[in-house]
N, C-alpha and C positions, 0 to 999 in steps of 0.2 A: 550711582556706582560711577557711571562714566562720563560722567556730566565735569570731569574736570581734566585735563592731560594727564596724570599722573597715572590712575588706577587702567585705562582702554591702551598705554604705555606696558605699565608691569601684565597685561593681560596676552599682549602681541607678544611680548618676550617668554612667556610662558607659552606661548602657544610653539614659537618657532623651538625651543627645547624639545614638545614634546613633536616640533616637526624631524628634528636631526634624529631624536629617540623612535621614531616611528625610520623611516631611512636607515638607520644599524640592522634594526631587529630587522628588516625586509631584506636588505641584501647580505646581512655577514653572518646572524646569529642562525644557525641548521636547524631549531631547534624551530625559529619563527617561522622561518620559511617554510618547512615543512606544514606547520598549521596553515601560513599562507592559506598554502599549494592545497592543502584538504579541505579550506574551507571556500575558495573556487572552487573543487570539482564538484561541492553540494551547490552551488548555485546552477554552476554551467548543466549536471544533471535534471535541473529542474527544466531546462527548456524542451520545445516542443514545435514540431512544423507547424501549429495554426497561432503561435504566443510570436512566432519569431518577426512578423510584420508591427506587433504592436509596441514591444518591447526596439525594435530600429527607429521607428517612430520616439519614442521616451528619447530613446538615446541619444538622436540625432536633432534633438527640440536644443540638444546645446550647443551646435557646432556656432562658427565661426557667424554662421547668415544671420540667423535669429539669438545669437547674442549681439552685435553690432547693433541689430533692431531696438533691444530690451533698454540696452545701456541710453539708447537715444531716446524713449518715452517717459527712461525713469527722470534723466534730466531732466525730463521738458513738465515731467509731473513735478519735480522740488522747485524748477522754478516758479511750478509756478501758482507752486505756498510764498512765494518770497525768499526762499532756501539758494540763496544764488551762491554763496559756496558749496555744501550736498552737489548742488543739480556740480561743479565745474570737478567737484572729485568724485562723480560716478563714473564720469569715461572716464580718467585717469586711473580710476580702480580695475576697469574693464582690462584698459591694456598690461598695465603693469601685473597682475594677475597673471591674465594669459602666457605674455611673454616671460615673468618668472617661471613659472611651469612648465612650456618651453626650455629653458637654456635647465632648469634644471632635470629633466630627462635626459638629453642631448648630454653632458655633461655629467651622469652618474652613469649611464648605458651600460648595463650588464643583461650577459645570458639569466634567465632564472628558469631553467630548463623544469618540468614539472610532468611526473611520469601519468598521472593522472591522464594528461591532455593529448598523449600521443603523440606521433614524428612530425604529424603536417598540422594541429592548431595547437601548437607552443605561443603566448602572450611575447608581444616582441622589447627587443633588448632597453630599448626607449622605452620606459611604460610609467616609471615612477618620477613628480606624481601622477595620478589620473586629469587629462585636459579635460574631459567632461564632466569631473565630478567638481575641478576648481569652477568651469565656470557655472554649472548650476549653484554654488555656495556662492559665489561672487553675484549670481543674479538673482539670488534670495534675499542677502546680507545689504544691496542694495536696495531691493525692494524698500525693507528693513527702514535705509534711513532717509528712502524721501519719501513716504506713508506719512499721514498724518496722524499724533503723537495714539490718539481713542482706536485707529485702525492698526496700530502696531503688533500686537499679541497676535490676531487675525490673519496679517501678512506674515510673520513670524510662521505662521505654524501653518501657511501654504505652502511658504518660503521651505522647511523646511521637509514638509512630505514633497514637492517637487525634486528636493536633493537628493531625497532617499531615493525616488520611484527613478531618477540620474543612472543613480548608485548599483541600483538592485538590476538595471537592466544590463548593464555596458559587463556587469560579473556572468548574469545570465545567460552575455550571448557572450563572452569567455576571451572579452579586448584588457581588464586588469587583472586584477589579483585584488583582494581587502585593501590590503597596508595600501595602493596605488592612492583610494578611494579616501583614505585617513588620510595621506597625502595633499591630494589636490584642496580635501575642505579647509586643512590646518592653512595651507598655504595665502587661501583666499581669506581666511578670520587673521590671521597677522596682517594684511595690509588694508583690511576696511578696520580696524584698533588705531593701528594707525594711523589713520585719514581723518578716525574720530578723533585720536590726542591733539589734530595738526587743527582740528576746524572749531574745538574750546577753545582753545591757545588763541587760535587768531580771535575770537570771540572775545574774551576776555582782552585782548591789547586793542580793538577795536570792534567794541559793541556795533553790532549792524542794524540798522532801523529797522528788519520788521519786527510785526509784533509778536507781544510773547506766544506758547503756546499752551493752546488749551491743556487744560489739565487733565491726567487722568483718571477714571472712574473704576469702582468695584464691578460693573457691567461691561468694561473693555475687551472681559477675557469670555464673554459666552463665545465668542465669530472663535478664541481659537479651540475651547470647550466640544464647541460645534466638529469641528476639523478634523481630532483626535475619537471622539465618539464614533467619524464613519470611516476611518481608519479603524476604531476597533472594530465597528461590525462589519467592514471588508474581513477582517481574521477571523471574527465568532463565525461569518456566516459562511464560508471557505472551511474552517472547521466544521461546525457542522455536517455539511456537503457531504466529506469524506474523511471522519477523526478519525479512524483506524489510521489510514494510511498516509493523514500528515505529521497523526503526533509518534508513529511509526517513524516516519521519514526524518524529524527531527531527534528522535534518541539514536536513531543509526546514523547523522550527522551531526553531533553535538557542535564540534569545530564549528559549520557551516551555522548553526543556529544562533552560536555567542559572535558571530561576528556580524549576523544581518541584525542583532541586539545591538552590538555594540556602533557599529554605522547611524544605526537610526538613533543613538541616544547619545553620540556625538551633534549629529545635526540638530537633533533640539536643544541640546543645551545649548550649541553655538550662534544658534535664532533669537534662544528666548534670551539667554544675555542681554542681546542686541537690544530684543524689543521692550525689556524692560532698561534698563540701563542708560543708551542712548535719548540724547537731551537736541532737539535741531538747532539751539541757539536763539538770538533773538534774548530784548532785558526781560529781564525776571518780571512776575502778577508786579499791578501796582500792591497789590496788598503788601506786598514784605517792600517799598520802597519809602524810605521814612517822610512822616508826614509836615507839610511847614508849619511852623510855629506863628498864627497871629503874634503881633506884634502891635500893644494898646499906646495908643497916645495919650 
């Protein structure tokens, strides 16, 4: 699906439209602004003093320091696999996504007062899109690009789970609104899709000498399934431990429940598309080439 320049460019354009719509809903439409605040309230009410250190640890894992280290590591992985164009694209993506998010935050800064947060805990005016969510999704998607094809479904599942964990952490700490997370995810996906289109176009124009990537097999999705089962087991265990409290909380905070589910669904969708559709370049498999005809003398 993403093996030629046109499809990823079309998806990037679609993501750009979604980013603009998200910004309008977050900043200008009273009903969605109110829903944004209600969803945030549901996250903030989950915070407890014993949880705060863990939430801080998860949130700060997307800080500039770890972010830069991950960029270097992923570029080296791609280079070791002989994917020089991917290795070059990864640090460029890390810089562009972060810079774009910071620019948008300051250009579009505006107060978004929420009555649930009280007078001393309001989210800052320069908060949309979320820089931490942008960083987490950039790391997740670039990890998919750097990984071997057969590991991409597993890497995508782990990466999307990480992006969701960072999002939930910053929301529970009250740093951002849910719409800020959506914006961050979309900024990262736009740039990665454009990078994929550029890599595909360059491979068509100047084919690399790297060997063809191994074909994927049905069993390659087992790792991703296991990651999903672990996540489901964690949720199921929490429900079994306190079924009445958790189900009652979800029922009384429906906007929060829908927002949390939408964040997880968007992260899984973006990472899944990358895992399924991206091809890292290199010549096609030998079987696809036209065999030479023997000439009889």
